[in-house]
KESEZA-239956 format. One line per field, with one value per residue (C-alpha): residue in one letter; x, y, z. Coordinates in steps of 0.05 Angstrom, whole numbers. Last residue first. Example, Ala and Ser with C-alpha at 12.3 -4.5 7.8 and 13.67 -1.06 7.14 Angstrom:
2
rest: S|A
east: 273|246
north: -21|-90
up: 143|156
END
This chain:
306
rest: T|Q|I|P|V|C|N|I|H|Q|L|D|D|D|P|T|L|F|A|H|H|T|C|V|F|P|T|V|V|H|V|I|Y|H|C|T|P|S|E|E|V|S|R|I|Y|N|V|P|R|G|P|N|C|E|F|R|V|E|A|T|R|N|E|R|L|L|P|E|C|S|T|G|N|V|Y|H|Q|L|F|Y|T|P|N|A|H|V|I|S|K|G|D|L|E|L|Q|R|N|L|D|F|D|F|R|G|L|V|I|E|I|T|R|V|D|G|E|Q|H|Y|Q|V|V|H|R|M|Y|C|L|E|Y|Q|W|W|G|E|N|R|P|I|C|T|S|R|L|R|D|L|L|H|A|P|S|R|S|A|K|D|T|R|P|L|C|M|L|S|S|S|F|D|I|V|Y|S|M|A|Q|P|E|E|V|S|V|V|K|H|H|E|P|E|A|H|N|C|Q|F|T|V|S|A|R|R|G|G|S|G|S|V|F|H|Q|V|Y|H|E|E|Y|D|E|D|L|T|E|D|Y|L|G|L|D|F|S|A|G|R|Q|Q|G|E|M|H|F|Q|K|V|S|Q|G|P|C|V|E|Y|D|W|Y|G|K|R|L|R|F|C|R|D|K|L|T|K|I|L|V|A|H|S|P|L|P|T|P|E|P|H|E|T|A|S|T|L|N|S|E|A|T|T|P|L|M|C|A|Y|K|R|G|D|S|G|T|M
east: -720|-671|-603|-545|-489|-420|-358|-300|-233|-174|-107|-45|-6|-23|21|82|116|192|202|148|187|149|190|257|256|234|306|344|417|453|528|564|640|696|763|758|698|649|656|586|556|486|421|451|398|350|288|213|202|144|157|222|253|324|385|444|513|570|639|710|778|840|882|944|908|921|984|955|881|894|844|784|783|710|639|585|510|453|378|347|292|287|291|322|301|363|354|420|430|388|450|439|434|500|532|514|543|610|615|598|646|631|691|704|720|762|796|802|839|848|784|783|723|734|774|743|754|737|705|689|641|647|617|550|517|564|562|595|618|641|688|701|627|586|562|530|528|491|523|476|487|460|409|350|375|351|287|328|373|312|279|222|261|252|178|195|152|207|197|235|295|349|347|365|436|492|550|588|650|682|749|788|861|884|824|781|799|750|720|667|610|613|560|491|442|372|347|401|378|340|401|383|437|482|534|595|636|708|760|836|867|933|896|821|787|722|670|608|545|504|434|405|340|300|358|384|450|484|536|514|523|599|627|701|750|794|835|898|931|997|998|935|948|925|977|998|933|937|892|841|789|720|686|623|553|563|627|663|727|773|828|888|938|886|817|789|721|698|635|627|568|545|515|475|409|436|419|344|345|386|342|284|229|167|114|42|18|-16|-84|-86|-159|-188|-133|-140|-215|-210|-157|-201|-262|-222|-194|-264|-285|-307|-381|-420|-495|-507|-554|-562|-544|-501|-438|-454|-489|-468
north: 835|777|799|776|737|763|727|773|739|746|772|748|726|792|829|792|732|731|741|690|633|599|632|606|544|579|599|657|664|731|723|784|780|812|811|885|919|899|841|823|756|751|712|647|593|548|525|523|592|636|633|672|685|711|677|724|694|735|722|728|729|724|783|822|859|866|823|782|764|697|642|639|644|663|645|685|669|718|706|759|811|844|902|900|865|825|757|730|787|760|753|678|673|709|668|604|635|650|584|542|578|562|571|632|658|597|611|558|564|509|472|414|387|431|490|516|581|584|622|583|588|536|484|501|500|488|554|552|608|611|660|667|674|689|619|607|541|516|458|415|365|413|447|412|444|511|507|493|553|596|576|525|468|502|486|412|368|324|259|199|178|205|143|103|129|153|193|245|274|342|352|415|404|437|458|415|352|299|237|194|146|131|78|64|11|-6|1|2|36|93|121|190|239|253|307|302|365|360|399|398|449|412|349|362|423|416|365|391|350|363|338|327|332|385|414|404|441|426|476|476|400|405|335|326|336|305|267|242|173|144|69|31|-42|-105|-100|-28|10|84|133|189|200|232|241|234|250|201|160|168|129|143|97|125|98|93|112|63|81|64|70|78|60|85|150|116|135|206|204|202|259|303|287|317|271|270|324|300|325|393|389|425|431|429|472|523|526|533|587|626|618|642|701|720|709|773|772|808|818|843|895|898|960|922|955|923|954|936
up: -677|-674|-649|-694|-660|-643|-616|-601|-613|-567|-592|-555|-617|-651|-601|-630|-595|-595|-520|-505|-536|-591|-646|-622|-667|-731|-746|-777|-759|-761|-750|-722|-728|-689|-725|-744|-713|-741|-789|-814|-832|-862|-863|-838|-848|-810|-846|-834|-865|-843|-768|-776|-708|-698|-669|-662|-662|-633|-660|-635|-669|-625|-602|-622|-678|-753|-753|-721|-715|-682|-699|-653|-578|-571|-593|-557|-560|-566|-574|-619|-622|-690|-683|-613|-549|-534|-501|-474|-423|-365|-321|-315|-391|-403|-347|-384|-448|-416|-380|-441|-489|-562|-607|-651|-720|-738|-804|-857|-923|-976|-958|-1006|-1045|-1105|-1081|-1017|-980|-906|-849|-786|-727|-672|-626|-594|-663|-720|-757|-826|-871|-943|-975|-1050|-1064|-1002|-987|-919|-882|-819|-782|-741|-684|-631|-675|-640|-575|-602|-561|-499|-509|-524|-458|-463|-430|-362|-365|-361|-406|-434|-471|-443|-486|-439|-394|-456|-449|-495|-467|-507|-475|-485|-451|-432|-415|-480|-522|-567|-527|-552|-520|-554|-543|-468|-455|-426|-449|-425|-496|-551|-614|-581|-546|-519|-500|-440|-451|-405|-395|-373|-334|-325|-279|-270|-248|-244|-214|-253|-278|-313|-325|-388|-405|-474|-513|-478|-439|-368|-357|-290|-266|-193|-190|-196|-211|-201|-258|-311|-259|-292|-293|-317|-302|-283|-271|-307|-361|-363|-373|-388|-352|-359|-304|-298|-231|-188|-216|-273|-265|-332|-344|-402|-428|-464|-515|-571|-547|-497|-467|-397|-355|-280|-236|-167|-194|-250|-217|-223|-296|-282|-231|-277|-336|-297|-271|-315|-314|-323|-390|-392|-427|-494|-516|-446|-414|-469|-462|-387|-394|-441|-397|-336|-374|-397|-469|-504|-521|-575|-586|-656|-687|-763|-802|-852|-825|-758|-698|-628
END
C-alpha cells in the first residue's frame, strides 16, 4: 500500500493462530487448581463450633448446621438450621458459599468460607448472624481458601465484584445519604453529627433471587451503558404510601478510567422502588463490557526498498 508520504509499504495483519500464539507466549495460562468446593469438602468429616451467648452453633461442612444450648455436658434445646444442598453451591474468586436448607421449622443457613492468612492450617466459625427470622448467615475462616484461583467461572461479573464483599459504598446527597453494602443491603439515612437519626432500608440482598437472575441470563443488561444487575428486596415498609416493602435494583457499570468504586446516582422510580447506579472498574474485564476497540488488531507495515 502507499502511505501519505508517497512511499510504498508492505503490510501484514497477524493471523488468528499467530495472535493466539503470541498471547499464549506472553500470558501463559497457569495450571488450574482444584475448585474451592473440592478443597472445602476435604473437611466433610469434621464439625466446628462457635458459642454465642446462650446458643452454640455447629457447622459440619458439606453436611449440616445446628443450633443448640448446652446444659452441663448434654445438649438441651436444639434446632437443625439446614442440610447441605450441593446444587446451590456458589464458588467465587475469593470465597465459597454452601447453602443448607429444610431445617427445623423451615430454617436455612448459608456458610461463607473465606481465606485465613493469619492462621495457617486453621479452620473455624468466625460469626453467626440472623438477618431475617430463621435465616442464618455464617462466616467460616479456612486456610484452604487461600490458594489463588484460576477457574474460568470466576470471571463472571459476580465473581469480579467479589472484591466488594466487605465494602460499603456511600453517597451524600445533602440531607439524605445512601449506603450500599455489597451483597448485604442498601440504606437511606439522615445523620446528625455521628448519629443516624433516620435510617430506611431500601432492600436486602436475596441470594436465591439473584442466583436465579444469573441462571436465567438476565443479570447482564445490554443498555447504554451495559450493566450487571442485582436485586435487593424486603426493605422498610412503604406504608402509608404503598402496602409493600421497599426494593432496590443495583446496576454495576464499567468505568476503566477511574480506579474507584462510587454510587453515581440514586433514583426512585416508581414510588418506593430505587435504582442505584454504581460505577466500578471491577466489571470492565468481562467480555460483556468490552468495547469494539478492545478487539482491534494492529497492522504492521514496513517500507519497501526501491
